[in-house]
C-alpha positions in Angstrom: -17.9 115.5 5.4 -18.4 112.3 7.4 -18.4 108.7 5.7 -20.4 106.2 8.0 -19.4 102.5 7.5 -22.4 100.6 8.5 -21.4 97.0 7.3 -19.6 95.4 10.4 -17.5 92.4 8.6 -14.8 90.7 10.4 -11.8 90.8 8.1 -10.2 86.6 8.2 -6.5 86.7 7.2 -5.6 84.6 3.9 -3.1 82.2 6.3 -6.2 81.5 8.6 -8.5 81.0 5.7 -6.2 78.1 4.5 -5.7 76.7 7.9 -9.3 76.0 7.9 -9.4 74.7 4.5 -6.8 72.0 5.2 -8.7 71.2 8.5 -11.5 70.4 6.3 -9.9 68.1 4.2 -8.2 66.3 6.8 -11.8 65.8 8.2 -13.0 64.7 4.8 -10.2 62.1 4.2 -10.4 60.7 7.8 -14.2 60.3 7.1 -13.8 58.7 3.8 -10.9 56.3 5.1 -13.0 55.2 7.9 -15.9 54.9 5.9 -13.9 52.6 3.3 -12.5 50.5 6.2 -16.1 49.8 7.7 -17.2 49.0 4.1 -14.4 46.4 3.2 -14.9 44.8 6.9 -18.7 44.4 6.1 -18.1 42.9 2.5 -15.1 40.8 3.7 -17.5 39.5 6.9 -20.6 38.9 4.4 -18.3 36.8 2.2 -16.7 34.3 4.8 -20.4 33.7 6.1 -21.2 33.1 3.0 -18.5 30.4 2.3 -19.1 28.9 5.7 -23.0 28.8 5.0 -22.1 26.9 1.3 -19.6 24.5 3.0 -21.8 23.6 5.7 -24.6 22.6 3.2 -22.4 20.7 0.9 -21.3 18.7 4.4 -24.9 18.2 4.9 -26.0 16.9 2.0 -22.9 14.5 1.5 -23.5 13.2 5.0 -27.1 12.7 4.7 -28.8 9.8 4.3 -30.7 9.0 0.9 -34.4 9.2 0.8 -35.9 5.9 2.2 -32.9 4.6 4.2 -33.5 4.0 7.8 -31.3 4.0 10.9 -32.1 0.5 10.9 -30.6 0.1 7.3 -27.5 2.0 8.4 -26.7 -0.4 11.2 -27.5 -3.5 8.9 -24.8 -1.9 6.5 -22.2 -1.2 9.3 -22.5 -4.9 10.3 -21.8 -5.9 6.4 -18.7 -3.8 6.3 -17.5 -4.9 9.6 -17.7 -8.7 8.4 -15.8 -7.4 4.9 -13.0 -6.0 7.1 -12.6 -8.8 9.1 -12.7 -11.3 6.3 -10.1 -9.0 4.3 -7.9 -8.9 7.9 -8.0 -12.4 7.8 -7.1 -13.0 4.2 -4.2 -10.8 4.6 -2.8 -12.3 7.6 -2.9 -15.6 5.6 -0.7 -14.2 2.7 2.8 -15.5 2.8 4.7 -12.3 1.5 7.6 -13.6 -0.9 8.9 -10.4 -1.7 9.5 -9.1 1.7 11.2 -12.5 2.5 13.5 -12.6 -0.7 14.9 -9.1 -0.1 15.8 -9.9 3.6 17.6 -13.1 2.1 19.5 -10.9 -0.3 19.9 -7.5 2.1 21.4 -9.7 4.9 23.7 -12.3 3.0 27.1 -12.3 3.4 29.4 -11.4 0.4 31.2 -14.6 0.7 28.0 -16.2 0.1 25.8 -17.3 -2.4 21.9 -18.8 -2.5 21.5 -21.8 -4.7 17.6 -22.9 -4.2 14.6 -21.8 -2.6 11.8 -24.3 -2.2 8.7 -25.3 -0.7 7.7 -28.5 0.9 6.0 -30.4 3.6 6.9 -30.9 7.1 7.8 -34.1 7.9 8.1 -33.2 11.8 5.9 -30.4 12.3 2.0 -30.6 11.8 -1.0 -28.3 12.5 -2.9 -28.7 15.8 -6.5 -29.3 14.5 -7.1 -32.6 12.1 -7.7 -31.7 8.4 -11.1 -33.9 8.9 -12.7 -35.9 11.9 -10.8 -39.0 12.0 -8.0 -38.2 10.2 -4.3 -37.2 11.4 -3.3 -33.6 11.5 -1.9 -32.2 8.1 1.7 -31.4 7.8 2.8 -27.6 8.1 4.3 -26.0 5.1 8.2 -25.3 5.3 10.8 -23.0 2.8 13.8 -24.3 2.3 17.1 -22.3 1.7 20.1 -23.8 0.0 23.4 -21.8 -0.1 27.1 -21.9 -0.2 29.7 -19.9 2.2 33.2 -19.7 1.5 35.4 -20.1 4.6 38.5 -18.0 5.2 41.8 -19.4 5.3 42.8 -20.9 8.4 39.0 -20.8 9.7 37.1 -24.3 10.4 34.0 -22.5 11.5 31.3 -20.2 9.9 30.7 -17.0 11.9 29.4 -15.1 9.0 26.6 -17.9 8.2 25.8 -17.9 12.2 25.1 -14.0 11.9 23.4 -14.3 9.0 21.0 -16.4 10.5 20.5 -14.2 13.7 19.9 -11.3 11.3 16.8 -13.2 9.8 15.7 -14.2 13.2 15.6 -10.3 14.6 14.0 -9.1 11.1 10.3 -9.0 12.0 9.4 -8.8 8.3 11.3 -12.0 7.2 9.9 -13.8 10.6 6.2 -12.5 9.9 4.1 -16.0 9.5 7.0 -18.0 10.4 6.7 -20.2 13.2 10.0 -21.3 13.8 13.6 -21.1 11.8 16.5 -23.9 12.3 19.6 -24.0 10.3 22.3 -26.8 9.6 25.7 -26.8 8.3 25.4 -29.9 5.6 28.8 -30.7 4.8 32.5 -28.6 3.8 33.7 -28.9 0.3 36.7 -27.8 -2.0 35.8 -24.7 -4.3 38.4 -24.5 -6.2 41.6 -23.7 -4.2 39.4 -22.8 -1.2 37.0 -24.2 1.2 33.2 -23.7 1.5 30.4 -25.0 3.4 26.7 -25.6 2.0 24.3 -24.9 4.4 20.6 -25.0 4.8 17.8 -22.8 6.5 14.4 -24.3 7.1 11.2 -22.2 8.0 8.2 -23.5 9.4 5.4 -21.7 8.0 2.6 -20.9 10.7 -0.8 -22.9 10.8 -3.4 -21.4 8.3 -0.9 -19.4 6.2 -0.7 -20.2 2.2 2.5 -20.0 0.5 0.7 -20.2 -2.8 -1.6 -16.6 -2.2 
């Protein structure tokens, strides 16, 4: 007896079937990762664009002119602001800053010296360049007078530390601000217990237009 097999079927080994399934799974994984990356990129880009658009609208709203305000109104407001700025600058330039002066006086004061008095007065030798009123003499400038004492080292007739003190004050920009001229003098020598001391005076002539009471 003869048997005829009319079905032509190719038999694939199991190992090759597993390889094909592994490749399909790998392709599906790569496709899924690619789709995820592109989706994330598109969503992120859209969010950034939306953020920039929102910020732009806010800036436009903030910087936009109110309704009814014309360009001429803006120019007039700018001129008013410039006038106000100039006025405030002039006022600031006329203020005598006592805190800065007193800080410098204390900072540079020698350890063997102390201050007795800080006072204000009208100068008898320095006057303003313009008269206070037509036909009137110019007004005297203001002065700040500083009185103090300085102990002298034994056997030393001079007061070098006082000269150094004055030099430091002259070189200090904050202290010399609004001060036109600084003069100093040693008034006299005194006995202070078993030691000798000198009394000194520093006169600061204030610039014209600066108020000491501001």
